C-alpha positions as CSV (number, residue, x, y, z in Angstrom):
1,M,98.8,92.5,110.4
2,S,100.9,90.7,112.8
3,E,103.5,92.1,114.8
4,N,106.3,90.0,113.6
5,K,105.5,90.8,110.0
6,R,105.3,94.6,110.8
7,E,108.8,94.2,112.4
8,F,110.2,92.3,109.6
9,D,109.1,94.8,106.9
10,R,110.8,97.2,109.1
11,W,114.0,96.2,108.1
12,V,113.6,95.2,104.6
13,A,114.3,97.9,102.0
14,A,113.2,96.1,99.0
15,I,112.0,92.4,97.5
16,S,111.8,91.6,93.8
17,R,110.8,88.2,92.4
18,G,113.1,87.1,89.4
19,G,113.2,84.4,86.9
20,L,113.6,80.7,88.1
21,G,111.9,81.0,91.3
22,H,114.7,83.4,92.8
23,V,113.4,86.0,95.5
24,Y,115.9,89.1,95.9
25,V,115.9,90.7,99.2
26,R,117.8,94.1,100.1
27,L,118.0,94.5,103.6
28,Y,119.1,97.5,106.0
29,Q,122.6,97.5,106.6
30,D,122.0,97.5,110.5
31,A,119.1,94.5,110.0
32,P,119.4,92.1,113.0
33,T,120.2,88.4,111.9
34,W,117.2,87.1,112.8
35,V,115.6,89.1,109.7
36,R,117.8,87.3,107.2
37,D,116.5,83.9,108.7
38,M,113.0,85.0,108.7
39,A,113.5,85.9,105.0
40,V,114.9,82.5,104.0
41,N,112.2,80.7,105.9
42,R,109.7,82.9,104.0
43,Y,111.0,82.8,100.6
44,G,112.7,79.5,100.4
45,K,116.1,78.2,99.3
46,G,115.8,80.6,96.1
47,T,116.5,83.7,98.4
48,V,119.2,86.0,97.2
49,F,120.5,88.7,99.2
50,L,121.6,91.8,97.5
51,P,124.2,94.2,99.1
52,A,122.8,96.1,102.2
53,Q,121.0,99.5,101.8
54,R,122.2,102.2,104.1
55,S,121.3,102.1,107.7
56,C,117.5,102.6,108.3
57,A,117.2,105.5,110.8
58,R,113.5,104.6,111.4
59,A,114.2,101.1,112.4
60,S,117.2,102.0,114.5
61,V,115.3,104.4,116.4
62,A,112.2,101.8,117.0
63,A,114.8,99.0,118.1
C-alpha cells in the first residue's frame, strides 16, 4: 500500500456507497484540506461529505 493511501486512510472515519453513484465520506474533524480534495479526486463529483467525526487522536499524534 502506498504511503499516500495510508495517510489518506488515517484521516477518514467512514466511507459508504449510496444509491445513484454517491459516495458518503466522513472525515475526522482535524483532517487537513488535502484529504477532502483527494476524496473528491478519488470518488468523483458524487462525493458527499457527512458532518465530521470527533478529532482523531491517532492522526493528530502522527501529524
